[in-house]
N, C-alpha and C positions, 0 to 999 in steps of 0.2 A: 504494500500500501504506500502508495505516494504523499507526502504531507507538505503544504506550502505554507510556513509561517509568515505572517506579513510581519513590518519592524514594530507594530506595536505590542503584536505577540511575544515575540523575542526580547523584548525591553520589560514585559509585564513582573520578571523573577527579579527586576530591579526599581518596580515604582514602590514609592511609601505604602505600607501594607495599614491603610487607615479607614478600610471600608473592608467587609467580610468578603465580598465579592473580589476584591482585589488579590488579597489572600489565598482564595480557593483558585483561581484564575492562574495565580504566580505557581502554585501548586502543581495544577495541570501541568502547564509549561515544562516546569522541571521535570514533571513523569514523563512526558513526550520526548526531552532531551535524552532521559535514560535509555528510551524505547529505541533510541535514534542510533545510540551508542551501543545498545545491544544486538542491532541488526533485526530488529523486529518490524522497525518501518524505514521506510525512506523520506529523508530530508530533501527538498528543492532547495536550491538557491539560485537566485538571478543575477541580472546586472542591473535591476531596479532596488534591490535590497540592499546591493553592496554601497551603491549611490546613496539610496537616503541614509544608510547606516554611515559613510564619509558625511552626512551632512549634520550628524548630531555633534553639538560643540562639547558633550560632556566624554572626554577621554574614557573615563571607566565604562560608561554606556556602547561605545565604538568598540571596544577591546571584547566585551562581552558580547556583543552580536556577531563579531567577527570569528569569534571562537566557537561559536554556536554553527556558523555558514560554512567553517571549513570542516565539519563534520558531513554536510550533503554530498550526495553519491554525483549528484548531477548538477549545474549551473546553466541556467539556460540565458541565454546571449539575447539584446535586442535586436530583432530580426524585421525586414520588412512586415511580416503575416502578423506580428505582433503590435506593429505599429498602428497598421491599419484596425486590428481588432483591438486596439486601447482606443481610437478614435471613436468607433464604435458603440464603444462603452460609455465614453466620456458625452456622445451625444445624448445617452439616456441616463444620466445624471451623475455620472461617478466622476470623482474629484480626478485629473489627470495622471495622478501618481497612481490613486488606486486602481483608474481602469489598467495601468500600464502592468500593476502587481498581477489582476486578475488575467490579464492577455497573457503574461509568461506564464502562469500559473495553468492556464489552460493549453497554452503550446507545449509544456512540459508536462502534460496528461498527468496533473497531480489530481488526488481523489476526493482531496480535500485543501479547501483555503481556509486556515486558521486566522481567526483576528478577534481584536476586542474593543474594536471599533463599532459602537453600536447603530451608528447611522450607516456605516457600509454593509454592516449585516442586514438592517432593515431594504434598504435599497435592491440587493439581492438575493433577497426573498421575492423581491417584485419581479424577478426577470425571469422570464421562461426559458431562455435559450443557452442560459451559462454550461460552460460544458465541466464546473467543477462546482463539489459541492462548499457553499459557505458557511461556517461554524464558528462557535468563539470558543476556548478550550475546554469550556464547560462541557459542550455539548459534544465534542469530540472525542474526550475522553468517554462521556456516555456510548458514544457511537460504536465506539472498537472495543468495548468491552461488552458488547451485545454477543 
């Protein structure tokens, strides 16, 4: 099973644990990372994830995300096809970088796109032709433990 963690999911374990949801999502992401390390699931990386990570002004967050992305079995480059798909997704209301992440997850044939971004989750649920299932870390853990 291939999983694409977007930048907010990658960073969730470093967020301030001032809400139960954040604590639970952080634990879920750490559990997923352990499953990637054990070879039970495959993490996908992309040019968009590297770009967004490099834009983070906090070195500790950059290092954390890059260390996780280094565990990825596949890295998807920005292709013309992904650019076209991202443009289509942008027209459907996704932010440009979110659209790019989704397009790269689709081109990498990810089974799941994991995010902590509620707005992205809500938009994705309204799109019928997404080629990847968009879920929160908690939903993903429930899905894979069925």
